[in-house]
VMD Tcl script that draws the C-alpha trace (Angstrom):
set ca {
  {-0.28 -0.21 -0.25}
  {1.43 3.20 -1.29}
  {1.55 6.22 1.32}
  {1.51 8.96 -1.50}
  {0.10 8.92 -5.25}
  {1.55 10.49 -8.51}
  {-0.58 13.50 -9.90}
  {-0.43 13.79 -13.44}
  {-2.11 17.34 -13.99}
  {-0.04 20.48 -13.84}
  {-3.29 22.36 -12.61}
  {-2.44 24.22 -9.25}
  {-5.99 24.10 -8.49}
  {-5.82 20.05 -8.38}
  {-2.75 20.30 -6.15}
  {-4.43 22.81 -3.63}
  {-7.40 20.35 -3.72}
  {-5.54 17.29 -2.73}
  {-3.61 19.13 -0.04}
  {-7.28 19.92 1.34}
  {-7.80 16.58 1.68}
  {-4.35 15.72 3.23}
  {-3.36 13.46 0.26}
  {0.41 13.24 -0.35}
  {1.25 13.36 -3.95}
  {4.41 13.92 -6.02}
  {4.24 15.30 -9.84}
  {4.32 12.99 -12.77}
  {4.13 15.81 -15.47}
  {5.01 15.26 -19.36}
  {8.53 14.75 -20.98}
  {9.94 16.77 -23.09}
  {8.42 16.29 -26.68}
  {5.28 14.99 -25.26}
  {2.11 16.16 -27.11}
  {-0.47 16.01 -24.22}
  {-2.47 18.84 -25.82}
  {-3.37 17.11 -28.74}
  {-5.73 14.72 -27.36}
  {-7.64 17.67 -25.80}
  {-9.23 18.20 -29.47}
  {-12.94 17.17 -29.31}
  {-13.71 14.25 -31.97}
  {-16.79 15.28 -34.66}
  {-20.04 15.07 -33.10}
  {-18.57 14.36 -29.47}
  {-20.53 14.66 -26.22}
  {-19.17 16.53 -23.38}
  {-19.30 13.76 -21.08}
  {-17.90 11.14 -23.80}
  {-14.73 14.01 -24.25}
  {-13.75 14.11 -20.62}
  {-13.85 10.75 -20.13}
  {-11.51 10.10 -23.14}
  {-9.00 12.73 -22.74}
  {-8.69 11.54 -18.70}
  {-8.04 8.30 -19.80}
  {-6.20 9.14 -22.36}
  {-3.99 11.29 -20.08}
  {-4.10 8.32 -17.63}
  {-2.62 5.58 -20.68}
  {0.14 8.30 -21.07}
  {0.81 9.02 -17.23}
  {1.35 5.58 -16.71}
  {3.67 4.84 -20.01}
  {5.94 8.11 -18.66}
  {6.23 6.18 -15.41}
  {7.37 2.86 -17.01}
  {10.48 5.10 -18.70}
  {11.29 6.06 -15.25}
  {13.23 4.40 -12.20}
  {10.39 5.99 -10.02}
  {8.50 3.44 -7.51}
  {5.32 2.81 -8.15}
  {2.40 4.78 -6.25}
  {-1.64 4.86 -8.02}
  {-1.42 7.54 -10.53}
  {-4.31 10.32 -10.59}
  {-5.45 11.98 -13.57}
  {-8.08 14.55 -14.18}
  {-9.64 16.89 -17.14}
  {-12.62 19.56 -16.76}
  {-14.77 20.83 -19.64}
  {-17.67 23.26 -19.62}
  {-20.79 22.90 -21.76}
  {-24.06 24.06 -23.16}
  {-25.56 20.60 -23.68}
  {-27.32 19.93 -27.42}
  {-25.86 23.81 -28.52}
  {-24.39 23.48 -31.62}
  {-21.60 25.96 -30.93}
  {-21.35 25.11 -27.22}
  {-21.44 21.38 -26.74}
  {-17.56 21.61 -25.62}
  {-16.59 24.29 -24.70}
  {-12.64 24.50 -23.49}
  {-9.96 26.45 -22.94}
  {-9.72 29.99 -24.61}
  {-7.24 30.84 -27.24}
  {-7.19 34.19 -26.97}
  {-9.09 37.66 -25.98}
  {-11.70 37.02 -28.75}
  {-12.07 33.63 -27.75}
  {-12.61 34.07 -24.39}
  {-15.20 36.74 -25.33}
  {-17.21 34.32 -27.23}
  {-17.35 32.11 -24.90}
  {-18.63 34.25 -22.31}
  {-21.15 36.02 -23.93}
  {-22.30 32.45 -24.99}
  {-22.75 31.55 -21.24}
  {-24.30 34.91 -20.24}
  {-27.36 34.25 -18.50}
  {-27.89 30.56 -19.22}
  {-26.88 27.72 -17.27}
  {-24.11 25.15 -18.23}
  {-22.66 22.08 -17.45}
  {-19.11 21.75 -15.81}
  {-18.05 17.91 -16.14}
  {-14.66 16.51 -14.25}
  {-13.31 13.21 -15.14}
  {-11.64 11.64 -12.60}
  {-8.81 8.55 -13.35}
  {-7.12 6.69 -10.69}
  {-4.57 3.83 -11.53}
  {-4.10 1.54 -8.73}
  {-1.29 -0.96 -9.95}
  {0.18 -0.60 -13.27}
  {-0.88 -3.73 -14.70}
  {-4.93 -2.66 -13.61}
  {-7.57 -0.54 -15.76}
  {-8.08 2.90 -14.73}
  {-11.23 3.79 -12.37}
  {-12.92 6.68 -13.85}
  {-15.81 8.58 -13.03}
  {-17.28 12.16 -14.63}
  {-18.61 14.62 -11.85}
  {-21.36 16.74 -13.47}
  {-22.62 20.38 -11.88}
  {-24.90 22.50 -13.32}
  {-23.64 26.65 -13.21}
  {-26.36 29.37 -13.58}
  {-24.62 32.56 -15.09}
  {-26.19 36.00 -14.76}
  {-26.78 38.08 -17.42}
  {-23.32 39.99 -18.23}
  {-22.52 43.66 -20.01}
  {-20.00 43.36 -22.44}
  {-18.18 45.79 -19.70}
  {-17.95 42.77 -17.20}
  {-16.77 40.58 -19.72}
  {-14.30 42.79 -21.20}
  {-12.92 43.56 -17.78}
  {-12.98 40.18 -16.44}
  {-10.54 39.10 -19.35}
  {-8.40 41.89 -18.51}
  {-7.57 40.10 -15.33}
  {-6.05 37.11 -17.34}
  {-8.00 34.62 -15.27}
  {-10.02 33.30 -17.97}
  {-6.79 31.55 -20.19}
  {-6.03 28.37 -19.28}
  {-9.70 27.59 -17.81}
  {-12.46 25.13 -19.28}
  {-15.28 27.64 -20.28}
  {-12.73 30.92 -19.77}
  {-13.32 31.21 -15.99}
  {-12.86 29.90 -12.70}
  {-15.47 29.91 -10.00}
  {-12.48 30.31 -7.42}
  {-11.60 33.96 -8.84}
  {-13.66 37.13 -9.42}
  {-16.12 35.06 -12.22}
  {-17.87 33.96 -8.69}
  {-19.43 37.47 -8.68}
  {-21.04 35.98 -12.20}
  {-22.93 32.98 -10.64}
  {-26.00 33.31 -9.24}
  {-26.42 29.03 -8.83}
  {-24.81 25.84 -8.52}
  {-25.92 22.52 -7.97}
  {-23.34 19.75 -7.33}
  {-19.74 19.69 -6.79}
  {-18.14 23.21 -5.84}
  {-14.50 21.21 -5.84}
  {-15.57 19.66 -9.07}
  {-16.02 22.95 -10.95}
  {-12.73 23.94 -9.20}
  {-11.42 20.85 -11.56}
  {-11.57 17.98 -8.88}
  {-14.90 16.62 -7.10}
  {-13.47 16.23 -3.77}
  {-16.22 13.29 -3.04}
  {-15.70 11.32 -5.82}
  {-11.89 11.18 -5.72}
  {-11.83 10.28 -1.92}
  {-13.92 7.23 -2.75}
  {-11.33 6.47 -6.01}
  {-8.80 6.73 -3.22}
  {-10.32 4.96 -0.91}
  {-10.69 1.92 -3.05}
  {-6.96 2.09 -3.98}
  {-6.59 2.25 0.26}
  {-4.90 5.33 -0.17}
  {-5.90 7.59 3.01}
  {-7.26 10.92 3.19}
  {-7.92 13.28 6.43}
}
mol new
graphics top color blue
foreach p $ca { graphics top sphere $p radius 0.5 }
foreach p [lrange $ca 0 end-1] q [lrange $ca 1 end] { graphics top cylinder $p $q radius 0.2 }
display resetview
């Protein structure tokens, strides 16, 4: 039984959330030349739930291959991915990270005054020969109507970049959210209840 895990994610929010529940972790980051970003391109007509699960399992597979090339001792590997969705919307089924300010404005304008889904998949490889255990947690987030000035002001903070749906609930965009149903930590990028269940199954101790 290991007393720590490998976290295959560069997200500082996921690191903070693991610390919150007392999980020891070491980083297992992409190797030079490893193209982890290409797997985040949605497939044609792919639904958000299928997308976030596929990407997370692909990240888990890459992380396991990374460990096999190393001389590191074994520990369970945790991966996660988050996306934002306006379900069944032609332009908003999968709303990933904005590529620039114009794209961030487009995404935030699309979310304004609507309820969207935040989907986070978490996968844990307990042993090198095992298939990953994977869960998908879905929360509903209701945005207030946003003015152009509010959107532009938020983009100017640089917070939208690197975040699915062009916002982070833990930042100043929290003022845009009138209601959430689901998991606050899941919206941040790592649903703690579901993650704790996976870790317990692998006999990894939380608080």
